[in-house]
C-alpha positions as CSV (number, residue, x, y, z in Angstrom):
1,M,-78.6,1.3,-53.9
2,R,-82.0,0.6,-55.2
3,R,-84.3,3.2,-55.9
4,A,-86.5,2.7,-52.9
5,A,-83.2,3.2,-50.8
6,V,-82.3,6.4,-52.6
7,H,-85.8,7.9,-52.1
8,A,-85.6,7.1,-48.4
9,L,-82.3,8.2,-48.1
10,H,-83.4,11.3,-49.8
11,A,-86.8,11.7,-47.8
12,L,-84.5,11.4,-44.6
13,L,-82.1,14.2,-45.5
14,V,-84.8,16.7,-46.6
15,L,-87.0,16.1,-43.4
16,T,-83.7,16.3,-41.2
17,I,-82.9,19.5,-43.1
18,A,-86.4,20.8,-42.7
19,G,-86.3,20.2,-39.0
20,A,-89.1,17.8,-39.4
21,L,-86.8,15.4,-37.0
22,A,-85.8,16.4,-33.6
23,T,-82.2,17.7,-33.5
24,P,-80.1,15.8,-31.1
25,A,-78.8,17.5,-27.8
26,G,-76.0,19.9,-28.9
27,A,-76.4,18.9,-32.5
28,Q,-76.2,21.6,-35.1
29,P,-78.4,21.6,-38.3
30,A,-77.0,20.1,-41.3
31,S,-74.0,22.2,-42.4
32,G,-75.2,25.4,-44.1
33,V,-78.5,24.2,-45.5
34,P,-81.5,26.0,-44.8
35,S,-84.9,24.8,-43.3
36,R,-88.0,24.3,-45.1
37,P,-90.7,25.4,-42.7
38,N,-94.0,22.9,-42.9
39,G,-92.2,21.0,-45.4
40,R,-92.5,23.2,-48.5
41,I,-89.6,22.8,-50.6
42,I,-87.8,26.4,-51.2
43,E,-84.9,26.4,-53.5
44,R,-82.5,28.6,-51.8
45,I,-79.3,29.8,-53.6
46,L,-76.2,29.0,-51.2
47,V,-73.4,30.5,-53.3
48,K,-72.8,32.6,-56.3
49,V,-69.7,31.5,-58.5
50,N,-69.4,34.4,-61.2
51,G,-72.9,35.2,-61.1
52,E,-73.9,31.1,-61.7
53,I,-75.6,29.8,-58.7
54,I,-75.2,26.4,-56.4
55,T,-78.5,25.8,-54.9
56,Q,-79.8,23.6,-52.0
57,S,-80.8,20.8,-54.2
58,D,-77.3,21.0,-55.9
59,L,-75.7,20.6,-52.3
60,E,-78.3,17.8,-51.5
61,D,-77.9,15.6,-54.4
62,R,-74.2,15.4,-53.9
63,Q,-74.4,15.1,-50.2
64,I,-76.6,11.8,-50.7
65,A,-74.1,10.7,-53.3
66,A,-71.4,11.1,-51.0
67,I,-73.0,9.3,-48.4
68,R,-74.2,6.4,-50.7
69,A,-70.5,6.6,-51.8
70,R,-69.6,5.4,-48.4
71,G,-71.7,2.2,-48.3
72,V,-73.8,3.3,-45.4
73,Q,-77.7,3.9,-45.1
74,P,-78.4,6.2,-42.3
75,S,-81.4,5.3,-39.9
76,T,-81.3,7.8,-37.4
77,N,-81.1,11.7,-37.1
78,A,-77.9,11.4,-35.1
79,E,-76.2,9.1,-37.9
80,L,-77.4,11.6,-40.6
81,F,-76.1,14.4,-39.0
82,Q,-72.4,12.9,-38.3
83,L,-72.4,11.8,-42.1
84,L,-73.5,15.4,-43.1
85,A,-70.8,16.8,-40.9
86,E,-68.4,14.9,-42.3
87,V,-69.2,15.1,-46.2
88,T,-70.4,18.2,-46.6
89,P,-67.2,20.5,-46.5
90,G,-65.8,18.1,-49.1
91,V,-68.9,18.4,-51.3
92,I,-69.3,22.0,-51.4
93,A,-65.6,22.4,-52.3
94,N,-66.0,20.0,-55.2
95,L,-69.1,21.9,-56.2
96,V,-67.5,25.3,-56.5
97,E,-64.3,23.6,-58.2
98,E,-66.5,22.0,-60.8
99,L,-68.4,25.1,-61.4
100,L,-65.2,27.0,-62.0
101,L,-63.9,24.5,-64.5
102,I,-66.9,24.3,-66.2
103,Q,-67.3,28.1,-66.6
104,R,-63.6,28.2,-67.9
105,G,-64.8,25.2,-70.4
106,K,-67.3,27.4,-71.6
107,E,-65.1,30.3,-72.2
108,L,-62.6,28.2,-73.9
109,G,-65.7,27.3,-76.5
110,Y,-66.0,23.2,-75.3
111,Q,-69.5,22.0,-75.6
112,L,-71.4,18.7,-76.1
113,S,-72.7,18.5,-79.5
114,D,-75.9,16.2,-80.4
115,D,-73.4,13.9,-82.4
116,Q,-71.1,13.6,-79.3
117,F,-74.0,13.0,-76.8
118,R,-75.5,10.5,-79.2
119,D,-72.0,8.6,-79.6
120,F,-71.6,8.6,-76.0
121,L,-75.2,7.4,-75.3
122,D,-74.7,4.4,-78.1
123,N,-71.4,3.4,-76.3
124,L,-72.8,3.4,-72.9
125,K,-75.6,1.5,-74.0
126,E,-73.7,-1.3,-75.8
127,E,-71.2,-1.6,-72.9
128,N,-74.4,-2.2,-70.7
129,G,-76.2,-4.4,-72.8
130,I,-79.2,-2.0,-73.3
131,E,-80.7,-2.3,-76.8
132,T,-83.0,0.8,-77.1
133,D,-83.1,4.3,-75.8
134,E,-86.5,3.7,-74.1
135,E,-85.0,0.9,-72.1
136,F,-82.1,3.3,-71.0
137,I,-84.2,6.0,-70.1
138,E,-86.3,3.6,-67.7
139,L,-83.2,2.2,-66.0
140,L,-81.9,5.7,-65.6
141,D,-85.1,6.6,-64.0
142,R,-85.3,3.6,-62.0
143,Q,-81.7,3.8,-60.6
144,E,-80.9,7.1,-60.4
145,G,-84.2,9.3,-60.5
146,M,-82.9,11.2,-63.5
147,S,-84.5,12.2,-66.8
148,L,-82.5,12.1,-70.0
149,D,-82.2,15.6,-70.1
150,D,-81.0,15.8,-66.6
151,F,-78.3,12.9,-67.8
152,R,-77.2,15.0,-70.9
153,R,-76.8,18.0,-68.7
154,L,-74.7,16.2,-66.2
155,T,-72.6,14.4,-68.9
156,E,-72.0,18.1,-70.3
157,R,-70.6,19.3,-67.0
158,Q,-68.5,16.4,-66.7
159,M,-67.2,16.5,-70.2
160,L,-66.6,20.1,-69.9
161,A,-64.6,19.9,-66.5
162,S,-62.5,16.9,-67.8
163,Q,-61.4,18.7,-71.1
164,V,-60.4,21.8,-69.1
165,Q,-58.2,19.2,-67.1
166,S,-56.9,17.4,-70.2
167,I,-56.1,20.5,-72.4
168,E,-55.5,23.2,-69.9
169,I,-53.9,21.3,-67.0
170,L,-52.2,18.1,-68.8
171,N,-50.2,20.3,-71.3
172,R,-48.5,21.8,-68.5
173,V,-47.2,18.7,-67.2
174,A,-44.0,17.1,-69.0
175,I,-40.7,15.3,-68.0
176,T,-37.9,15.2,-70.0
177,D,-35.1,12.5,-70.2
178,I,-32.7,14.6,-67.9
179,E,-35.6,15.2,-65.4
180,A,-36.1,11.5,-65.4
181,R,-32.7,10.6,-64.9
182,E,-32.4,13.1,-62.1
183,Y,-35.3,11.1,-60.4
184,Y,-34.0,7.9,-60.8
185,D,-30.6,8.8,-59.1
186,E,-32.3,10.8,-56.2
187,H,-34.8,7.7,-55.9
188,I,-32.3,4.9,-56.6
189,D,-33.6,2.6,-53.5
190,E,-37.1,2.6,-55.1
191,F,-35.6,0.8,-58.1
192,T,-33.2,-1.5,-56.4
193,E,-33.7,-5.3,-55.6
194,P,-32.5,-5.8,-52.2
195,A,-29.8,-8.5,-51.8
196,T,-31.2,-12.0,-50.9
197,V,-30.0,-15.1,-49.5
198,T,-30.8,-18.8,-50.1
199,L,-29.5,-21.4,-48.0
200,R,-30.0,-24.9,-47.2
201,E,-30.0,-26.4,-43.4
202,I,-29.8,-29.6,-41.7
203,I,-31.0,-29.4,-38.1
204,I,-30.2,-32.4,-35.5
205,A,-32.8,-31.2,-32.8
206,V,-32.0,-31.4,-29.0
207,P,-35.4,-31.9,-26.6
208,P,-35.4,-28.5,-24.5
209,T,-35.8,-31.1,-21.4
210,G,-33.2,-33.7,-22.5
211,G,-30.3,-32.6,-20.4
212,L,-26.8,-33.2,-21.2
213,M,-27.0,-36.7,-22.6
214,S,-29.3,-35.6,-25.0
215,D,-27.2,-32.8,-26.1
216,Q,-24.4,-34.9,-26.4
217,R,-26.3,-37.9,-28.4
218,A,-27.7,-34.8,-30.8
219,R,-23.9,-33.5,-31.2
220,T,-22.6,-37.0,-31.8
221,R,-25.2,-37.6,-34.7
222,A,-24.4,-34.1,-36.1
223,A,-20.8,-34.6,-36.1
224,A,-21.4,-38.0,-38.1
225,V,-23.5,-36.0,-40.5
226,M,-20.9,-33.6,-41.1
227,E,-18.4,-36.3,-41.8
228,R,-20.7,-37.4,-44.6
229,L,-20.9,-33.8,-46.0
230,N,-16.9,-33.7,-45.9
231,D,-16.9,-37.0,-47.7
232,G,-18.7,-35.4,-50.8
233,E,-22.4,-36.6,-50.2
234,D,-25.1,-34.5,-51.7
235,F,-26.2,-32.0,-48.9
236,A,-30.1,-31.7,-50.1
237,A,-30.2,-35.8,-50.0
238,V,-28.5,-36.1,-46.5
239,A,-30.9,-33.2,-45.2
240,T,-33.8,-35.3,-46.4
241,E,-32.9,-38.4,-45.0
242,V,-31.4,-37.2,-41.6
243,S,-32.6,-33.5,-40.8
244,D,-35.2,-33.1,-37.7
245,G,-36.2,-29.2,-39.4
246,S,-39.7,-29.0,-41.2
247,S,-37.5,-27.9,-44.5
248,A,-36.3,-31.6,-44.7
249,R,-38.9,-32.5,-47.0
250,Y,-37.3,-29.8,-49.6
251,G,-33.8,-31.2,-48.9
252,G,-33.4,-28.3,-46.3
253,L,-34.0,-25.5,-48.7
254,I,-34.9,-22.2,-47.2
255,G,-35.4,-18.6,-48.6
256,P,-34.7,-16.4,-50.4
257,F,-34.7,-14.1,-47.7
258,Q,-33.7,-10.5,-47.9
259,L,-30.4,-10.4,-46.3
260,S,-31.1,-7.7,-44.4
261,D,-33.9,-9.6,-42.6
262,I,-31.7,-12.4,-41.5
263,A,-29.8,-12.6,-38.0
264,E,-26.7,-10.6,-37.9
265,T,-25.3,-14.0,-36.5
266,I,-26.1,-15.6,-39.7
267,Q,-25.1,-12.3,-42.0
268,E,-21.7,-12.8,-40.3
269,L,-21.3,-16.6,-41.3
270,I,-22.6,-15.8,-45.0
271,T,-19.6,-13.5,-45.3
272,T,-17.3,-16.6,-44.5
273,L,-18.8,-18.9,-47.1
274,E,-18.8,-18.7,-50.9
275,V,-21.9,-20.1,-52.8
276,G,-21.8,-23.9,-52.3
277,D,-19.8,-23.9,-49.2
278,V,-21.0,-25.8,-46.1
279,S,-20.7,-24.2,-42.7
280,D,-19.1,-25.2,-39.6
281,L,-21.6,-27.2,-36.8
282,R,-23.4,-24.4,-34.8
283,R,-25.3,-24.9,-31.8
284,T,-28.6,-22.9,-31.9
285,P,-31.9,-23.0,-29.7
286,Q,-33.2,-26.0,-31.9
287,G,-30.3,-28.0,-31.5
288,Y,-27.3,-28.4,-33.9
289,Q,-27.5,-26.8,-37.3
290,I,-25.5,-27.3,-40.3
291,L,-26.1,-24.8,-43.0
292,L,-25.0,-24.8,-46.9
293,L,-24.9,-21.3,-49.1
294,E,-27.2,-22.2,-52.0
295,D,-27.3,-18.8,-53.7
296,L,-26.7,-15.1,-52.6
297,T,-27.4,-12.1,-54.8
298,D,-25.9,-8.3,-54.3
299,D,-28.4,-5.5,-54.2
300,A,-29.2,-4.9,-58.0
301,A,-30.8,-1.5,-59.3
302,R,-32.8,-2.0,-62.2
303,P,-31.4,-0.2,-65.4
304,F,-32.9,3.1,-66.1
305,A,-34.1,2.0,-69.6
306,D,-36.4,-0.5,-67.6
307,V,-38.0,2.1,-65.3
308,R,-38.2,5.0,-67.5
309,D,-42.0,4.6,-68.0
310,Q,-42.6,4.1,-64.4
311,I,-40.5,7.3,-63.5
312,S,-42.8,9.2,-65.8
313,E,-45.9,8.0,-64.3
314,N,-44.6,8.8,-61.0
315,V,-43.8,12.6,-61.8
316,F,-46.6,13.1,-63.8
317,N,-48.9,11.9,-61.3
318,D,-47.2,14.3,-58.9
319,R,-47.3,17.3,-61.2
320,R,-50.8,16.6,-62.5
321,L,-51.9,17.1,-58.8
322,D,-49.6,20.0,-58.2
323,E,-50.7,21.9,-61.5
324,Y,-54.4,21.1,-60.8
325,A,-54.3,22.7,-57.5
326,K,-52.5,25.9,-58.9
327,Y,-54.9,25.9,-61.9
328,L,-57.9,25.9,-59.3
329,D,-56.0,28.5,-57.5
330,E,-55.8,31.1,-60.7
331,L,-59.5,30.1,-61.3
332,R,-60.5,31.2,-57.4
333,E,-58.2,34.3,-57.9
334,E,-59.8,35.4,-60.7
335,A,-63.5,34.5,-59.5
336,I,-66.1,36.1,-57.5
337,I,-67.8,34.0,-55.1
338,E,-70.7,35.4,-53.0
339,W,-71.6,33.2,-50.1
340,K,-75.1,33.2,-48.9
341,S,-74.3,30.5,-46.2
342,A,-71.8,31.7,-43.4
343,E,-71.8,27.9,-42.3
344,L,-71.0,26.7,-45.7
345,H,-68.4,29.3,-46.2
346,E,-66.7,28.4,-43.1
347,A,-66.8,24.8,-44.3
348,Y,-65.3,25.5,-47.4
349,D,-62.6,27.6,-46.0
350,E,-61.7,24.6,-43.6
351,F,-61.6,22.1,-46.2
352,R,-59.6,24.3,-48.1
353,T,-56.6,25.0,-45.3
354,Q,-56.9,21.3,-44.7
355,A,-56.3,20.4,-48.3
356,L,-53.2,23.0,-48.3
357,A,-51.9,21.6,-45.3
358,A,-51.9,18.0,-46.7
359,A,-50.3,19.1,-50.0
360,P,-46.8,18.2,-50.4
361,Q,-44.4,21.1,-50.0
362,Q,-42.7,22.2,-53.1
């Protein structure tokens, strides 16, 4: 979104929060966000986490980012209220959780040194084809409305939260070969390629309104084709020559299909054939059909060694999310969280309740 659009959205948000736009009938003010009488900016503390504050500006910035991430730009008061109601619970929850991680990172002695920031900045400039710091600062201001100091603070916050997750959480996550084998055995269907069948067909069509004589003529043609096949002629060549089906151009080839997806009558027929065998003449809604079993594969489980890395990734991701949730629970239990907005507190609790309900049961 261009800078003008960002500023327009920010202005709309601020005006709405300030009450400069009329509230629709039955609508509530933006979740937990205080008013600004006469348009004066009043920095308000919304919540304290272990003595550190989350302010109204912090919330607004994240609300704007969340709305921008949805790819929409509200143009009316009603649209903005609806979007705020949707994004605010998750935004305030993320702000609290991020601050808890940052505080833990500081406790553990993590920090962003000048050299680390310089290296990060140089890499970022190189990746984006930016030659000078001045060009980067100008771009940062134009696109994000942010100074270099703001950018450094944001980078450090993200780094602290990321390091805590990497070191404190990922170290708890591991999977042994025994556990991987147990997962493989319990989820064998995930690693099994289903049985497939490939056929060739010859169809001698019967016009739907052709009557008995048309059926008889088609049957006579089909019987003659069967004789040619019984005499050893190549099925694909005969199919190309005489079949009325769309597969004729491919020598009658159809498939492969998953065996479980085809009609039960065909499945039963296949059980009587070996690869290369030709079926008896069959009457179908299309006309008369002759099938050749081209290929048949059984269900085949991929070897454990081939899927070991995939299993590790699956289990790792599940455990990482589980351990992350547990770790945040530990931080929350230890923290002193003081809410200055009852509405935001309610939105936070509602978001937490929904997250717990959605979490897989262990």
